[in-house]
C-alpha positions in Angstrom: 23.9 35.8 59.6 27.0 34.4 58.8 28.0 35.7 55.2 31.0 33.0 53.7 33.2 35.2 51.5 35.5 32.3 50.4 37.8 33.8 48.1 38.6 31.7 45.3 41.0 32.4 42.6 41.8 30.4 38.9 42.6 30.4 35.4 40.5 29.9 32.3 41.8 29.2 29.0 39.4 30.2 26.0 41.1 28.8 23.1 39.3 30.6 20.4 40.9 33.9 21.3 44.4 32.2 22.8 43.8 34.1 26.3 43.8 33.2 29.9 41.0 34.8 31.8 41.5 35.2 35.7 38.2 34.3 37.3 38.1 35.5 41.2 36.0 36.5 43.8 34.4 37.8 46.1 36.6 40.5 44.6 36.6 43.4 47.7 35.5 46.8 46.1 39.5 48.2 46.2 40.4 45.6 44.1 37.4 46.1 41.7 38.1 49.7 41.4 41.3 49.3 39.7 39.6 47.0 36.8 37.7 48.0 33.7 34.7 47.1 32.4 34.3 45.9 28.5 32.5 48.6 27.0 29.8 45.3 25.5 29.1 44.5 29.3 25.9 47.1 29.1 23.1 44.9 28.8 21.8 46.9 32.6 23.1 50.3 32.1 26.2 51.9 30.8 29.6 50.6 31.6 31.0 53.4 33.7 27.7 53.3 36.0 27.8 49.5 36.1 31.3 49.2 37.4 30.2 51.9 40.3 27.4 49.9 40.9 29.7 46.1 41.0 32.1 48.4 43.6 28.7 49.6 45.9 27.7 45.4 45.6 31.2 44.2 46.8 31.4 46.6 49.6 28.3 45.3 51.3 28.1 42.9 53.8 26.1 40.2 52.2 27.7 41.3 48.8 29.4 39.1 46.2 31.1 40.2 43.4 32.5 37.3 41.2 34.8 38.5 38.0 36.5 37.3 35.0 39.4 40.0 33.9 42.4 39.4 31.8 45.2 42.4 31.6 42.7 44.9 33.9 39.9 44.5 31.9 36.2 42.8 33.3 35.1 40.4 30.7 32.0 39.1 32.8 30.4 39.4 35.8 28.0 38.2 38.1 26.3 39.6 41.5 25.2 38.4 44.5 23.3 41.3 46.7 19.8 40.7 49.2 16.5 41.8 47.0 15.6 45.2 46.5 13.5 47.1 49.2 10.9 47.6 46.8 10.4 44.1 45.1 8.4 41.2 46.2 11.3 38.8 47.5 12.4 41.8 50.2 8.7 41.8 52.3 10.0 38.7 54.3 13.1 40.4 55.7 15.2 37.2 55.0 18.7 37.5 56.5 19.2 34.2 54.4 17.7 35.3 51.3 20.3 36.1 48.5 19.4 37.5 44.8 21.6 35.8 42.0 21.5 39.4 40.5 23.2 39.7 37.2 25.3 37.6 35.4 26.6 39.3 31.9 29.9 38.0 29.6 31.0 40.3 27.5 30.4 39.7 23.3 33.8 38.5 22.3 33.8 35.9 25.2 30.2 34.2 24.5 29.9 31.1 24.0 32.9 29.8 25.5 31.7 28.4 29.0 32.4 31.6 31.0 29.0 31.9 32.4 29.4 28.3 33.9 32.1 29.2 35.3 32.0 32.4 37.3 28.8 31.0 39.3 30.3 27.7 40.1 33.3 30.0 41.7 30.8 31.6 43.0 29.2 28.5 45.6 32.9 26.8 45.2 33.2 25.2 49.2 30.1 25.3 49.8 30.0 29.2 50.8 26.6 29.7 50.0 25.2 26.3 51.7 23.4 28.5 54.1 21.9 31.0 52.0 19.0 30.4 49.5 19.5 31.7 46.3 17.4 32.9 43.5 17.1 34.4 40.3 14.2 36.3 38.2 15.0 35.7 34.8 13.0 38.7 32.6 12.9 38.3 29.0 12.9 41.5 28.2 16.9 41.8 29.7 17.8 38.9 27.4 19.9 39.7 24.1 17.8 37.9 21.9 19.5 39.9 18.7 23.2 39.7 19.9 22.3 36.0 20.9 20.5 35.1 17.5 18.1 32.8 20.1 14.1 33.1 19.9 12.6 33.8 23.2 12.6 30.3 24.1 15.8 28.9 23.2 17.5 31.5 25.4 15.1 30.5 28.4 16.5 26.8 27.3 20.2 28.2 27.8 19.8 30.6 31.2 17.8 27.3 32.9 20.8 25.2 31.7 23.1 27.7 33.4 21.5 27.9 36.7 21.5 23.9 36.9 25.3 24.0 36.9 24.9 25.4 40.3 21.5 23.0 41.0 19.3 25.9 40.8 15.6 24.9 39.5 12.3 26.1 38.7 10.2 27.7 41.3 6.7 28.6 40.2 5.5 31.6 41.9 2.4 34.3 41.7 4.6 37.2 41.1 3.0 39.3 38.6 6.5 40.2 37.2 7.4 37.3 36.4 3.7 36.1 35.4 3.8 38.3 32.8 5.3 36.7 30.4 5.5 32.8 29.9 9.3 32.7 29.3 10.0 34.3 32.3 10.9 32.1 35.4 11.8 31.8 39.2 14.9 29.8 39.6 16.2 29.0 43.2 18.7 26.7 44.8 17.6 26.2 49.0 21.0 25.5 50.2 21.7 21.9 52.6 21.8 24.2 55.8 19.2 26.2 55.4 16.2 25.8 58.5 12.7 24.7 57.5 11.3 27.7 58.8 13.3 30.1 56.1 11.8 27.7 53.3 8.3 28.1 54.5 9.1 32.1 54.6 10.2 31.9 51.2 7.4 29.7 50.3 4.9 32.8 51.7 6.7 34.9 49.8 6.4 33.1 46.2 2.6 33.1 47.0 0.2 35.5 48.0 -2.6 34.3 46.7 -1.7 31.0 47.8 -6.1 30.2 47.6 -5.4 30.1 43.6 -2.8 27.3 43.9 
């Protein structure tokens, strides 16, 4: 399986802060070690622990970290990696299925379009065209309090963000996603993905196919 890691780097100006960020990736682990995470990047774990997780992901053959940073400080990132072995999505043993695992933007940089810049950089130059990329959106990971949005408006915001790279909603009978109507599965199937992989992914999405 070819994992195309075509390094991208660009500047992104944030007028409200009068700052220019560098958006780069996939970033190698050596470079990530020289950076630190903004202290408000704590949605998944403590910033120090999350920093270590990003370094580990960047070292995986399929792992990708796209990050926005300024003066050595990471203020936003997105991760890509294979599904966790304990999750349903690993059951197909698919080398061309990767998860958009996390996207997070520091508090001071929200609302400036940074999330969209991160994921469009990740998909640039057709580097994921031979992959099925999925993301599982769970409302309990969303910062409803910090955003001031209700659960449905937050979901609309996440859908709009993922649609920037043509990820769309897919049905599934996965219990975690079905646990709340705001949860959802979003997917982009690259144009080079073979039909056999698409069919295998469909089998993973639905265990109880007789119900549909």
